[in-house]
NUNUTI-531613 format. One record per atom (N, C-alpha, C): x, y, z; residue in one letter. Coordinates in steps of 0.02 Angstrom, whole numbers, plus 50000, padded with zeros to 5 digits. Example, Ala and Ser with C-alpha at 12.3 -4.5 7.8 and 13.67 -1.06 7.14 Angstrom:
% residues 2
506604971650390a506154977550390a506604983550390a506424988850354s506844994750357s506455000250394s
% end
This chain:
% residues 319
502384935950826x502004940550812x502234942450900x502644945450942x502744947850983x502574953051002x501804956651037x501804963251033x502204968151078x502284971851054x502734977551104x502674984051070x502614988751135x502514996251097x503194997151053x502945002851015x503425003450963x503575009950991x504205010750947x504655014250981x505095018150915x505065026650928x505495030750865x506315027950843x506645024250914x507315023550905x507365019950881x506845012650879x506875007450853x506255003150798x506225007250747x505675004650712x505695000250672x505034994150676x505364987750629x505104991150545x505354985850519x505684984250455x505414980050421x505064978050369x504744971750344x505294967150343x505914967750355x506514960450359x505984958050411x505774960950476x505454957150539x504874951050504x504824946450527x504114942250475x503464945250509x503184948550552x502634950850577x502614957550548x503114959150526x503144966250471x503304966250418x503244960850382x503524958450316x503044963550245x502484965750251x502004968050205x502064975650210x502484978150309x502214986650327x503044988650327x503004995050287x503784997050289x503725003450347x503465001950409x503345009450436x503945016250411x504495014050434x505215019150415x505175024350364x504855019350295x504695025050226x504315028150237x503735028750275x503185034350290x503135037150341x503535037150386x503495042950458x503675048550433x503275052350457x503335059350443x504015061750486x504385067050436x504975071250486x504955075650536x505425074750576x505315081350632x504645082250665x504515076750709x504025076750744x504215078150832x503785082450866x503865086350938x503385079050948x503495078151029x503375073051059x502935075151106x502085073251122x501515074351144x501395068151189x501315067951234x501225061151302x500735062751340x499975062051296x499335062551331x499345057751409x498885060551455x498855056151515x498525048951485x498575042451506x498295036651494x497455037651519x497045033651468x496415031651497x496175027651504x495805025551576x495805020251605x495045020751609x494745012651592x494105011951589x493965007051651x493485007451687x493625001351749x493005000051747x492684994351751x491994991051783x492094986551847x491814988951893x491954985251944x491474977451936x491504972851992x491194965951987x490524966051972x490134964451919x489514963251910x489244970351901x489584975851876x489314982451848x489214981851789x488654984751768x488314985751684x488454991751668x488904992751603x488994997551586x488555005651568x488055000451551x487255006851542x487535010851481x487405017451491x487705017451388x488285017451355x488485018151317x488965016551261x489705023651316x490215020851318x490825026651312x491085028151274x491115033451251x491195036751192x491955040451188x492465037951150x493145041051163x493295044151084x493645051151096x493955053351044x494535053651035x495065050750981x495705053150992x495855057950939x496165064350957x496185068650876x497225069650875x497265069050809x497805069150803x498125075550777x498675079550800x498845086450793x499565086450741x499335090550694x500125092850643x500515092650674x500995087950643x501725089150670x502025084950736x501685081050760x501665078350825x501705072450833x501965069050874x502125060350897x501795060050954x501205056450945x500745056951020x500875047751029x500855046451097x500805040351104x500335039551159x499625038251156x499165036751198x499065031351225x498865030551271x498625022951310x497875023051334x497695017551312x496765015451328x497025007251376x496715010851429x496865003351470x495995001551492x495774996851484x495064994951487x495084989251537x494684988951588x494644982451644x494144981351662x493884975751654x493324973651671x493174966251718x492954970551769x492954962751821x492494957651822x492534952351857x491944949551848x491354951951839x491064946851800x490344948451773x490054954351743x490634959451743x490444966351714x490424967951622x489954970951633x489804972851564x490034980251528x490084981351473x490234989451435x490294987951374x490074994251344x490344996251264x490545000951247x490955001551225x491545006551208x491705008751123x491565012951115x491465017751061x492175020551044x492725019350991x493325022850981x493355027750905x493355034050916x493375037250858x494105040850832x494315040050783x494985043050768x495135047950713x495325055350728x495315058350688x495915063050705x495915067450647x496665073550663x496585077250573x497095082050606x497235086950543x498145086550540x498365086450467x498895085050437x499325079950451x499945081350465x500475075650447x500665073950550x500615067850558x500515065950616x500715059850627x501115058150698x501165047750688x500715049650761x500275044750768x499605041150822x499925034450829x500365033950879x500685027950908x500405026450987x499935020950963x499415020451007x499505012551037x499425012551126x499305007451154x498855004551189x498504998851170x497824996951213x498024989951256x497804992051302x497654986051340x496914982351378x496744976651362x496204975651388x496094971451435x495744971151494x495784964651531x495014962151557x494784958151522x494194954451535x494174949251597x493904948451648x493814944151710x493174939451699x493144935551735x492604928651715x492114932651686x491704930151639x491054931351612x491004938351608x491514942951595x491554947851575x491224948751513x490954954351480x490844955751410x490894963251390x491224962851328x491454969651320x491434971951227x490804976451214x490894978151146x491244983751130x491554981151074x492144988051079x492294988551001x492084995250967x492044997750914x492525004550912x493035003450833x493465007350837x493365008350761x493245016650758x493185019350674x493915025150668x494415022250652x494735024350629x494845028850559x494865037150562x494765039650514x495145046050509x495845043750527x496355047450541x496475051150448x496925058650485x497085064350416x497485060950378x497295061950298x497665058650238x498385057550240x498695062850284x499515063150299x499585058150352x499255056150385x499305053350466x499645045750447x500075043150493x500265036750514x499935035950573x499585029750590x499195027750650x499435019650656x499585018250715x500015013050748x499625009050788x499345004450814x498825002650859x499094997150900x499534995750951x499534987550979x499264988451027x498764981251022x498194980251084x498444972651115x498304974351171x498314966351212x497724964751242x497444958351241x496854957751263x496944951251304x496604951251357x496634944651393x496044943351431x495794936951422x495174934751447x495164929851493x494644928351556x494814923751577x493944917651559x493864914751596x493224909251565x492664914351587x492374910751525x491464912751504x491574919651486x492214922951478x492264929751445x491824930751385x491814936751351x491584937351305x491734941951263x492274945451221x492574951151182x492164950351104x491714957151095x491704958451015x492064964451001x492434962350955x492704969750932x492344971350854x492374977750831x492394978850776x492694985050761x493174985550693x493734990250680x493314993050596x493364997450599x493235001950532x493765006350522x494175003850463x494795008050452x494735011350376x494895018350382x494585023150330x495005027150306x495645028150329x495965033950367x496605033950354x497085039150348x497725039950367x498155036050298x498945040750293x499045037150233x499435031950266x499655028350312x499705021250302x499475020150401x499045013650391x498845012150453x499005005150491x499015003150552x499264997950560x498954995050631x498334990450629x498174988550687x498274980950726x498794981050767x499034974550792x498864971750837x498574965850861x498144963150897x498364955950941x498584954750998x498624949551019x498114946951076x497764942651075x497374939751122x497634933251145x497424935651209x497404926551255x496794924251280x496714917851263x496054914351298x496274910751359x496344914651402x496464911451469x495974904951516x495444905351503x495054901151536x494634898251482x494104894651491x493464891351474x493074893551448x492784891251387x492064895151365x492004902751354x492714904251311x492764911251296x492524913051225x492324918851217x492014919151140x492314925451129x492754925451087x493204931951064x493044932450985x492904938650965x492814940150897x493124948950874x493364945150824x493754952050789x493534953350711x493134956750700x492914958150652x492894965750592x493044967750565x493194973250533x493384974050452x493154979250429x493094982050365x493524988750354x494304986950300x494654991350270x494424993150208x494584999550213x494335004350135x494945009650134x495175010150066x495765009950039x495945014349971x496115019849961x496265023549904x496795027349897x496925028549841x497475032749827x498175027549833x498735031249894x499195025049902x499245024049965x498465023550009x498615021750062x498755015150100x499025012850143x499165007350165x498865004450233x498414999850227x498054997950299x498204990050308x498434988550362x498744983350391x498414980250454x498134974150449x497654971450502x498214963850528x498504964550587x498814958750598x498634955250663x498644949550679x497904946150730x498294938250753x498484941650822x498934933050857x498304932750903x497834925450896x497254923350944x497654917250962x497694916951037x498004911751077x497624907151126x497404901951108x497024897051136x497414894551179x497374895451241x497524893051313x497264887951345x496454887251338x496184882551385x495544880451328x495354874051371x494734870251316x494124874951310x493684872251244x493074874951239x492884882651230x493554885051191x493464892051166x493274891351097x492784898651104x492844899750998x493154906950981x493344907650939x493524912650916x493454915150857x493294921650823x492994921850760x493484927650722x493874928050669x494074933550644x493804933650562x493474941050547x493094941550489x493264947350473x493544946250408x493724955550397x493714954250311x493544960950298x493304962850215x493674968750215x493944969650147x494424976250121x494124977050045x494144981850045x494004986249981x494394991549943x494864989849900x495284993249874x495344995749827x495585002449810x495425008049752x496165010749739x496355013549649x496765016149641x497445011849663x497885013749714x498485011249701x498615009949769x498145007349803x498235005749890x498224999649884x498484997049952x498804991649954x498594988450049x498124981950037x497924980650106x498404975350133x498374973350194x498694966250225x498254965850272x498204958050300x498014954650344x498344947750356x498524948050400x498944940950446x498494940150505x498174933850490x497854931550564x498234923950571x498154923650635x498484918150662x498104916750726x498074908250731x497614903550770x498164899750816x498344900550868x498864896150885x498454893350948x498414886850949x498114882450978x498494877251037x498504880651088x498934877251131x498824870751146x499344865551176x499024858851195x498394858051255x498494860551280x497644860751325x497034862051299x497104867551242x496584869251223x496074865251175x495904859351206x495454852651155x494874857251185x494424854951134x493754858051082x493604864851078x494184866351025x494554874251028x494134874750951x493594879750939x493234882450864x493554889650849x493914889550811x494344894850785x494124893850710x493794901850698x493794902950623x494184909450608x494184909750528x494584913450520x494594915950442x494384921150406x494084922450361x494204929050320x494704930750285x494704936950235x494454938350163x494174941050159x493814942650093x494074950150071x494294952249993x494584958249982x494204957349891x494094965449891x494104964949819x494324973549789x494794972149732x495064977249712x494694980349652x494784988549667x494304988449622x494814992549578x495374991349570x495844995049517x496364990249513x496564989449454x497314985449423x497894985649450x497704991949483x498554994349530x498564991349607x497984991749631x497884987549688x498194983649707x498274982749766x498504975749801x498454973249871x498244966749864x498174961749930x498574957549942x498764959350024x499334954150035x499004950050094x498904942550086x498444939450143x498894934350167x498974933550220x499504927050272x499024923850319x498474919850293x498234915350349x498434909050379x498554909250458x498954903750479x498674897950524x498694894550557x498474889850594x499144885950624x499174887950679x499744882850726x499374880350786x499274872150785x498814868950820x499304862050861x499134861550922x499504856450956x498974851351001x498314854750999x497934851851024x497664844350963x497394840151009x496954834150954x496354836150928x495784837950982x495174838550968x494744844250953x494904850350882x494834855950877x494374856150817x494194860150798x493804863050730x494004870050735x494754870750684x494944876950646x494874875850581x494574882650558x494794884750493x494914890250470x495284892150397x495234896450388x495484899350287x495144904250271x495364905450216x495254912750195x495334912950131x495674919950081x495284921750012x494984925550006x494974928249944x495104934349898x495514935249855x495364942749835x495284942049765x494954947649740x494684947349655x494574954549656x494224954849596x493874959649572x492994957949577x492744961949562x491914960349569x491644956649524x491524951049531x491254947349479x490714950049436x490884948849356x490264952749312x489714949149298x489724943649309x489194939949298x488464942249351x488504946649410x487794946849455x487834953749417x488254957849392x488314965149378x487844964249319x488044958949265x487524959549214x486994957649217x486884955149269x486264951249291x485844958549306x485984960349365x485714968149383x485364973249328x486144972549280x485894976849229x485404976249195x485174969349176x484684964949141x484144968049165x483924970149218x483454969849261x483214978549275x483694981749228x483404987449231x483904994449276x484444992049311x484854995849355x485584996849285x485675005749319x486325006149278x487015001849310x487565000849258x488134998949266x488215001249358x488255007649370x488605010549425x487995007749481x487525008649467x486845007749520x486944999249545x487164996349482x487204989049492x487914986049545x488704989949516x489104989249558x489034991649653x488624997049658x488674998049705x488164994949774x487614992849719x487264989949763x487594981649795x487954978949728x488484972249753x488964974649812x489274980649805x489634981349843x489544983949909x488904987949917x488514989349993x488384980050012x488034974549987x488064969450007x488634965750040x489144967949997x489784965550025x490134965850090x489994973250098x490194976350150x489774976150211x489024975450207x488494975750230x488624966050291x488974962950260x488834954350283x489354956350349x489814960850348x490394961250416x489944966750446x489784973150428x489644974650454x488984974850506x488554969750484x488124967450515x488324963150581x488824963550588x489044959850664x489124964850723x488954971450705x489104974750761x488234973850812x488374974850848x487614972350902x487344979550904x487564984350904x487114991150945x486864993750859x486314994350857x486024995650792x486085002550773x486195007950827x486365015150790x487055014950790x487565011450821x488175011350785x488305008350707x487805002250704x487914999150656x487615001950587x487215007850590x487055012150546x487415017650526x487705019950590x488145025450576x488895023150529x489165017250529x489495013450512x489505010850430x488625009150453x488395008450347x488585013850317x488335019950344x488365025550301x489025027250287x489675025850335x489935028150312x490595025250257x490175018950263x490435013750214x490315015550133x489655016250160x489025018750089x489505024750048x489655028450097x489655036250064x490445033250041x490925030250068x491565028350034x491445026849973x490945022449964x490875016949904x490695022449854x490105025049867x489865030449816x490435035349759x490915036949832x491305041249796x491735037049747x491995030849786x492395027049735x491995025049672x491395022549670x491195021249612x490735024849565x490845030449577x490645034849520x491205038249487x491845037449510x492345039449470x492295039849401x
% end
């Protein structure tokens, strides 16, 4: 999983191991004109508290290839909350690069809401480096685009770091949603978490590839990884590949993955208590997605994500 910016002249194919589930050339819009927006840089100086959340809006334009660049730099002891929203109109490729650098004892809450146009292709290559006592809390809601891939490479360079990636993927029709994460523990006494939930309907396809790489000096590592998926259709498909690569002796690492349809036993129980079949299924699905949405610290953002997820579920389950 070597993170690199994508190029139209050298598109990856499923022949490459880290792209084995995602065929980018197959879904690329043809004849795109190139737009190169100015990089957006967010820098917090030493000890600076970010105050109100920074709101970023990325809008895709029909018939274009856009390569936005986001750089987030938090110096020692700085804090910030950043909320990204992705949308657009028409058929386009939003090929984004994100670079995040957190100094010692810095903290970043980072929420990303991807709701691009139905015919859009969205790729986001993210590299995060953290120094001692740093904290990164990330959440991604992916429900837009024809094909989406969110690739993350996190490097934990110092001791006592906490790094969390949580996310919710909602896909229907022929959407393809791919989350690929490489978490590199290079120092002792660090904790990492990957927790993703996916709901697929129609002929949608979901991918979760998560890897925890514990280097030899990273003793006392605590690494957790979990992917849960529910298929609302017999035609939907979920591909999951959790991995652990451990070279240290004293660690606590675990990974798990589940994929299946909604359990009929609790549906039957709720119906026996007077709920309709649709109400019972919606209640259970709300509980399924809320468990990961609850990881968002900001209450107003959490409520907004819950509303978007509930709207999607209500539409999917009322067909």
